[in-house]
VMD Tcl script that builds the backbone (N, CA, C; Angstrom):
set m [mol new atoms 303]
animate dup $m
set s [atomselect $m all]
$s set {name element resname resid chain x y z} {
  {N N LEU 1 A 0.468 -1.331 -0.134}
  {CA C LEU 1 A 0.117 -0.393 0.045}
  {C C LEU 1 A 0.802 1.055 -0.143}
  {N N LEU 2 A 1.542 1.682 0.793}
  {CA C LEU 2 A 2.743 2.692 0.928}
  {C C LEU 2 A 3.317 2.276 -0.133}
  {N N GLU 3 A 3.832 1.730 -1.590}
  {CA C GLU 3 A 4.742 1.873 -2.411}
  {C C GLU 3 A 3.062 2.443 -3.130}
  {N N SER 4 A 2.299 1.888 -3.281}
  {CA C SER 4 A 1.816 2.503 -4.150}
  {C C SER 4 A 0.779 4.088 -4.097}
  {N N VAL 5 A 0.577 4.169 -3.123}
  {CA C VAL 5 A 0.467 5.384 -2.641}
  {C C VAL 5 A 1.539 6.462 -2.092}
  {N N LYS 6 A 2.479 6.240 -2.250}
  {CA C LYS 6 A 3.479 7.026 -1.477}
  {C C LYS 6 A 3.593 8.692 -0.676}
  {N N PRO 7 A 3.229 8.012 0.589}
  {CA C PRO 7 A 2.573 8.935 0.895}
  {C C PRO 7 A 4.039 9.781 1.665}
  {N N SER 8 A 3.851 11.091 1.693}
  {CA C SER 8 A 4.675 11.836 2.524}
  {C C SER 8 A 5.011 11.597 4.109}
  {N N THR 9 A 4.294 11.342 4.553}
  {CA C THR 9 A 4.653 10.938 5.656}
  {C C THR 9 A 3.399 9.696 6.291}
  {N N VAL 10 A 4.273 8.833 7.481}
  {CA C VAL 10 A 3.335 7.687 7.520}
  {C C VAL 10 A 3.215 8.072 9.263}
  {N N MET 11 A 2.155 8.057 9.846}
  {CA C MET 11 A 1.616 8.149 11.046}
  {C C MET 11 A 0.884 6.834 11.564}
  {N N HIS 12 A 1.039 6.734 13.131}
  {CA C HIS 12 A 0.361 5.884 13.672}
  {C C HIS 12 A -0.345 6.051 14.799}
  {N N TRP 13 A -1.706 6.124 15.219}
  {CA C TRP 13 A -2.515 6.334 16.320}
  {C C TRP 13 A -2.837 5.154 17.097}
  {N N GLY 14 A -2.021 4.389 18.445}
  {CA C GLY 14 A -2.708 3.924 19.168}
  {C C GLY 14 A -2.850 3.934 20.564}
  {N N ASP 15 A -3.033 3.054 21.703}
  {CA C ASP 15 A -3.140 3.016 22.492}
  {C C ASP 15 A -1.765 3.437 22.917}
  {N N ILE 16 A -1.903 4.187 24.169}
  {CA C ILE 16 A -0.519 4.347 24.565}
  {C C ILE 16 A -0.647 3.365 26.012}
  {N N ASP 17 A 0.139 2.499 25.142}
  {CA C ASP 17 A 0.498 1.592 26.272}
  {C C ASP 17 A 1.816 0.291 25.438}
  {N N LEU 18 A 2.077 -1.051 26.279}
  {CA C LEU 18 A 2.814 -1.767 25.532}
  {C C LEU 18 A 2.087 -2.593 24.596}
  {N N GLY 19 A 0.725 -2.771 24.449}
  {CA C GLY 19 A 0.629 -3.382 23.369}
  {C C GLY 19 A 0.495 -2.161 21.823}
  {N N GLY 20 A 0.278 -1.133 22.150}
  {CA C GLY 20 A -0.515 0.040 21.591}
  {C C GLY 20 A 1.663 0.273 20.542}
  {N N PHE 21 A 2.499 -0.115 22.018}
  {CA C PHE 21 A 3.642 0.070 21.377}
  {C C PHE 21 A 4.175 -0.742 20.522}
  {N N ARG 22 A 3.946 -2.121 21.028}
  {CA C ARG 22 A 3.793 -3.082 19.916}
  {C C ARG 22 A 3.461 -3.304 18.580}
  {N N VAL 23 A 2.246 -2.456 18.447}
  {CA C VAL 23 A 1.608 -2.676 17.056}
  {C C VAL 23 A 2.642 -1.892 16.478}
  {N N ALA 24 A 2.734 -0.628 16.728}
  {CA C ALA 24 A 3.584 0.729 16.615}
  {C C ALA 24 A 5.180 -0.472 15.810}
  {N N ALA 25 A 5.771 -0.486 16.815}
  {CA C ALA 25 A 6.863 -1.519 15.896}
  {C C ALA 25 A 6.656 -2.338 15.479}
  {N N ARG 26 A 5.823 -3.267 15.333}
  {CA C ARG 26 A 5.551 -4.037 13.842}
  {C C ARG 26 A 5.106 -3.253 12.617}
  {N N LEU 27 A 4.264 -2.160 12.622}
  {CA C LEU 27 A 4.232 -1.206 11.449}
  {C C LEU 27 A 5.077 -0.347 11.234}
  {N N ALA 28 A 6.451 0.219 12.066}
  {CA C ALA 28 A 7.537 0.878 11.414}
  {C C ALA 28 A 8.208 -0.288 10.412}
  {N N GLU 29 A 8.624 -1.265 11.080}
  {CA C GLU 29 A 9.079 -2.250 10.630}
  {C C GLU 29 A 9.043 -2.581 9.260}
  {N N THR 30 A 7.322 -2.817 8.337}
  {CA C THR 30 A 6.638 -3.028 7.631}
  {C C THR 30 A 6.937 -1.957 6.933}
  {N N ALA 31 A 7.053 -0.539 7.753}
  {CA C ALA 31 A 7.087 0.887 6.725}
  {C C ALA 31 A 8.482 0.313 6.395}
  {N N LYS 32 A 9.561 0.304 7.043}
  {CA C LYS 32 A 11.357 0.727 6.873}
  {C C LYS 32 A 11.039 -0.650 5.573}
  {N N THR 33 A 10.719 -1.447 5.439}
  {CA C THR 33 A 11.050 -2.256 4.486}
  {C C THR 33 A 10.896 -1.770 2.995}
  {N N VAL 34 A 9.774 -0.724 3.181}
  {CA C VAL 34 A 9.731 0.046 1.666}
  {C C VAL 34 A 10.078 1.628 1.845}
  {N N GLY 35 A 11.378 1.523 2.835}
  {CA C GLY 35 A 11.421 3.291 2.454}
  {C C GLY 35 A 11.104 4.250 3.418}
  {N N TYR 36 A 10.504 3.855 4.483}
  {CA C TYR 36 A 9.495 5.230 5.196}
  {C C TYR 36 A 9.556 4.567 6.718}
  {N N GLN 37 A 9.707 5.743 7.344}
  {CA C GLN 37 A 9.610 5.796 8.827}
  {C C GLN 37 A 8.530 6.392 9.221}
  {N N LEU 38 A 7.956 5.133 10.444}
  {CA C LEU 38 A 6.331 5.944 10.685}
  {C C LEU 38 A 6.999 6.711 12.086}
  {N N ASP 39 A 6.092 7.299 12.226}
  {CA C ASP 39 A 5.951 8.592 12.843}
  {C C ASP 39 A 4.875 8.271 13.984}
  {N N LEU 40 A 4.598 8.648 15.517}
  {CA C LEU 40 A 3.459 8.462 16.061}
  {C C LEU 40 A 2.955 9.746 16.221}
  {N N TRP 41 A 1.280 9.924 16.520}
  {CA C TRP 41 A 0.345 10.770 16.714}
  {C C TRP 41 A -0.539 10.259 18.112}
  {N N ARG 42 A -0.327 10.990 18.877}
  {CA C ARG 42 A -0.751 11.334 19.956}
  {C C ARG 42 A -0.626 10.395 20.698}
  {N N MET 43 A 0.519 9.883 20.855}
  {CA C MET 43 A 0.858 8.585 22.208}
  {C C MET 43 A 2.044 8.762 22.714}
  {N N ASN 44 A 2.207 10.365 22.967}
  {CA C ASN 44 A 2.880 10.449 24.347}
  {C C ASN 44 A 1.821 11.098 25.250}
  {N N PRO 45 A 2.289 10.251 26.647}
  {CA C PRO 45 A 0.836 10.138 28.055}
  {C C PRO 45 A 1.155 11.587 28.409}
  {N N VAL 46 A 2.464 12.614 28.090}
  {CA C VAL 46 A 2.044 13.670 28.958}
  {C C VAL 46 A 1.164 15.102 28.454}
  {N N GLU 47 A 1.152 14.503 27.073}
  {CA C GLU 47 A 0.244 15.336 26.011}
  {C C GLU 47 A -1.404 14.871 25.327}
  {N N SER 48 A -1.229 13.225 26.176}
  {CA C SER 48 A -2.340 12.790 25.685}
  {C C SER 48 A -3.353 11.858 26.560}
  {N N ALA 49 A -3.018 11.703 27.873}
  {CA C ALA 49 A -3.282 10.680 28.881}
  {C C ALA 49 A -4.198 12.117 29.676}
  {N N THR 50 A -4.945 10.988 29.798}
  {CA C THR 50 A -6.779 11.715 30.895}
  {C C THR 50 A -6.625 11.466 32.002}
  {N N ASP 51 A -7.931 11.713 32.309}
  {CA C ASP 51 A -8.304 10.824 33.992}
  {C C ASP 51 A -8.457 10.085 34.011}
  {N N GLN 52 A -8.779 9.237 32.612}
  {CA C GLN 52 A -8.585 7.762 32.381}
  {C C GLN 52 A -7.814 6.943 32.704}
  {N N SER 53 A -6.383 7.374 32.409}
  {CA C SER 53 A -5.514 6.907 32.639}
  {C C SER 53 A -4.791 5.752 33.514}
  {N N ASP 54 A -3.711 4.595 33.380}
  {CA C ASP 54 A -3.618 3.404 34.314}
  {C C ASP 54 A -2.513 3.656 34.560}
  {N N GLU 55 A -2.077 3.419 36.208}
  {CA C GLU 55 A -0.619 3.952 36.533}
  {C C GLU 55 A 0.359 2.578 35.661}
  {N N ALA 56 A 1.150 3.230 34.624}
  {CA C ALA 56 A 2.250 1.982 34.073}
  {C C ALA 56 A 3.275 1.222 34.952}
  {N N SER 57 A 3.615 0.055 34.999}
  {CA C SER 57 A 4.608 -0.640 35.720}
  {C C SER 57 A 5.844 -0.361 35.086}
  {N N ASP 58 A 6.906 -0.406 36.182}
  {CA C ASP 58 A 8.168 0.028 35.693}
  {C C ASP 58 A 8.968 -0.603 34.550}
  {N N HIS 59 A 8.312 -2.607 34.728}
  {CA C HIS 59 A 8.803 -3.191 33.804}
  {C C HIS 59 A 7.835 -3.204 32.601}
  {N N LYS 60 A 6.642 -2.758 32.285}
  {CA C LYS 60 A 6.486 -2.621 30.866}
  {C C LYS 60 A 6.797 -1.231 30.342}
  {N N ILE 61 A 6.957 -0.088 31.160}
  {CA C ILE 61 A 7.572 0.934 30.685}
  {C C ILE 61 A 8.998 0.423 30.183}
  {N N ASN 62 A 9.527 -0.212 30.601}
  {CA C ASN 62 A 11.264 -0.745 30.226}
  {C C ASN 62 A 11.146 -0.746 28.712}
  {N N GLN 63 A 9.984 -2.028 28.472}
  {CA C GLN 63 A 10.043 -2.670 27.275}
  {C C GLN 63 A 9.536 -1.491 25.966}
  {N N ILE 64 A 8.890 -0.590 27.040}
  {CA C ILE 64 A 8.061 0.314 25.455}
  {C C ILE 64 A 9.398 1.270 25.571}
  {N N SER 65 A 10.693 1.476 26.245}
  {CA C SER 65 A 11.678 2.234 26.412}
  {C C SER 65 A 12.751 1.501 25.386}
  {N N VAL 66 A 12.799 0.158 24.870}
  {CA C VAL 66 A 13.742 -0.320 24.302}
  {C C VAL 66 A 13.041 0.264 22.736}
  {N N ILE 67 A 11.781 -0.259 22.632}
  {CA C ILE 67 A 11.055 -0.119 21.311}
  {C C ILE 67 A 11.495 1.289 20.977}
  {N N CYS 68 A 11.098 2.503 21.825}
  {CA C CYS 68 A 10.756 3.632 21.329}
  {C C CYS 68 A 12.662 4.254 21.104}
  {N N GLU 69 A 13.638 3.793 21.452}
  {CA C GLU 69 A 14.714 3.503 21.609}
  {C C GLU 69 A 14.747 3.094 19.902}
  {N N ARG 70 A 14.899 1.960 19.771}
  {CA C ARG 70 A 14.866 1.412 18.466}
  {C C ARG 70 A 14.391 2.502 17.580}
  {N N TYR 71 A 12.846 2.778 17.314}
  {CA C TYR 71 A 12.603 4.017 16.009}
  {C C TYR 71 A 12.375 5.210 16.557}
  {N N GLY 72 A 13.340 5.463 17.224}
  {CA C GLY 72 A 13.857 7.316 17.169}
  {C C GLY 72 A 12.345 7.947 17.706}
  {N N TRP 73 A 11.627 7.100 18.914}
  {CA C TRP 73 A 10.441 8.088 19.508}
  {C C TRP 73 A 10.860 8.575 20.686}
  {N N MET 74 A 11.502 9.259 20.511}
  {CA C MET 74 A 12.070 10.024 21.946}
  {C C MET 74 A 10.889 10.981 22.913}
  {N N ARG 75 A 10.296 11.685 22.054}
  {CA C ARG 75 A 9.439 12.366 22.797}
  {C C ARG 75 A 8.815 11.396 23.457}
  {N N GLU 76 A 7.928 10.799 22.617}
  {CA C GLU 76 A 6.956 9.723 23.458}
  {C C GLU 76 A 7.491 8.935 24.858}
  {N N LEU 77 A 9.306 8.627 24.781}
  {CA C LEU 77 A 10.057 7.641 25.841}
  {C C LEU 77 A 9.670 9.007 26.711}
  {N N GLU 78 A 10.183 10.419 26.561}
  {CA C GLU 78 A 10.660 11.182 27.722}
  {C C GLU 78 A 9.292 11.764 28.453}
  {N N GLY 79 A 8.157 10.947 27.375}
  {CA C GLY 79 A 6.689 11.506 28.041}
  {C C GLY 79 A 6.436 10.297 29.182}
  {N N PHE 80 A 6.626 9.292 29.066}
  {CA C PHE 80 A 6.831 7.885 30.003}
  {C C PHE 80 A 7.690 7.888 30.975}
  {N N LYS 81 A 8.452 8.593 30.923}
  {CA C LYS 81 A 9.448 9.242 31.982}
  {C C LYS 81 A 8.898 10.038 32.717}
  {N N GLN 82 A 7.949 11.290 32.611}
  {CA C GLN 82 A 7.674 12.697 33.112}
  {C C GLN 82 A 6.341 11.620 33.784}
  {N N HIS 83 A 5.439 11.050 33.079}
  {CA C HIS 83 A 3.988 10.656 33.002}
  {C C HIS 83 A 4.017 8.935 33.262}
  {N N PRO 84 A 4.095 8.232 34.008}
  {CA C PRO 84 A 4.342 6.830 33.389}
  {C C PRO 84 A 2.538 6.187 33.668}
  {N N VAL 85 A 1.855 6.936 32.623}
  {CA C VAL 85 A 0.410 5.871 32.881}
  {C C VAL 85 A 0.090 5.373 31.816}
  {N N PHE 86 A -0.919 4.625 31.606}
  {CA C PHE 86 A -1.386 4.060 29.969}
  {C C PHE 86 A -2.517 4.621 29.662}
  {N N GLN 87 A -2.608 4.524 28.122}
  {CA C GLN 87 A -4.549 5.334 28.089}
  {C C GLN 87 A -4.756 4.728 26.728}
  {N N GLU 88 A -5.870 4.189 27.113}
  {CA C GLU 88 A -6.542 3.343 25.789}
  {C C GLU 88 A -6.895 4.573 25.048}
  {N N GLN 89 A -7.066 4.214 23.710}
  {CA C GLN 89 A -7.294 5.290 22.917}
  {C C GLN 89 A -8.801 5.253 22.739}
  {N N GLU 90 A -9.504 4.580 23.301}
  {CA C GLU 90 A -10.708 4.771 22.997}
  {C C GLU 90 A -10.988 6.318 24.098}
  {N N PHE 91 A -10.656 5.972 24.838}
  {CA C PHE 91 A -10.800 7.314 25.965}
  {C C PHE 91 A -9.805 8.700 25.715}
  {N N MET 92 A -9.646 9.047 24.634}
  {CA C MET 92 A -9.147 10.037 23.807}
  {C C MET 92 A -9.927 10.760 22.864}
  {N N SER 93 A -9.989 11.839 22.616}
  {CA C SER 93 A -11.185 13.030 21.987}
  {C C SER 93 A -9.766 12.472 20.661}
  {N N TRP 94 A -10.849 12.532 19.283}
  {CA C TRP 94 A -10.205 12.840 18.147}
  {C C TRP 94 A -9.136 14.030 17.723}
  {N N GLU 95 A -8.347 14.280 17.367}
  {CA C GLU 95 A -7.612 15.624 16.836}
  {C C GLU 95 A -7.518 15.460 15.426}
  {N N PRO 96 A -7.690 15.832 14.281}
  {CA C PRO 96 A -7.380 15.427 13.200}
  {C C PRO 96 A -5.518 16.084 13.342}
  {N N LEU 97 A -4.714 15.398 12.912}
  {CA C LEU 97 A -3.454 16.213 12.260}
  {C C LEU 97 A -3.693 17.340 11.581}
  {N N PHE 98 A -3.853 17.305 10.796}
  {CA C PHE 98 A -3.928 18.315 9.669}
  {C C PHE 98 A -5.425 18.835 9.960}
  {N N LYS 99 A -5.356 20.552 10.338}
  {CA C LYS 99 A -6.424 21.227 10.655}
  {C C LYS 99 A -6.957 21.733 9.742}
  {N N GLN 100 A -8.196 21.529 9.525}
  {CA C GLN 100 A -8.942 22.226 8.218}
  {C C GLN 100 A -8.942 23.331 8.056}
  {N N PRO 101 A -8.424 24.323 6.668}
  {CA C PRO 101 A -8.908 25.806 7.099}
  {C C PRO 101 A -10.249 26.669 7.315}
}
mol reanalyze $m
mol bondsrecalc $m
mol representation Tube
mol addrep $m
């Protein structure tokens, strides 16, 4: 799909938890095989977590850290260091990546 569409940016929005970052890593690997870098959208807990968040365990944060470092998602990694919580995507309000004029 990426090869045929040739987007300028490839973004992913998912749960702010270990599962969400594992999905993002899988998508990042696939995007990489055709020459793209996957960027994350609203997956930084400092920017996106709500009062519906769950405290994250150190073990899971360490696993997320490895994923973030591997793919260069340093803003998200720093967000977990500052605010170690998990957030289900369903509890976050949608904000479009590109605002309509």
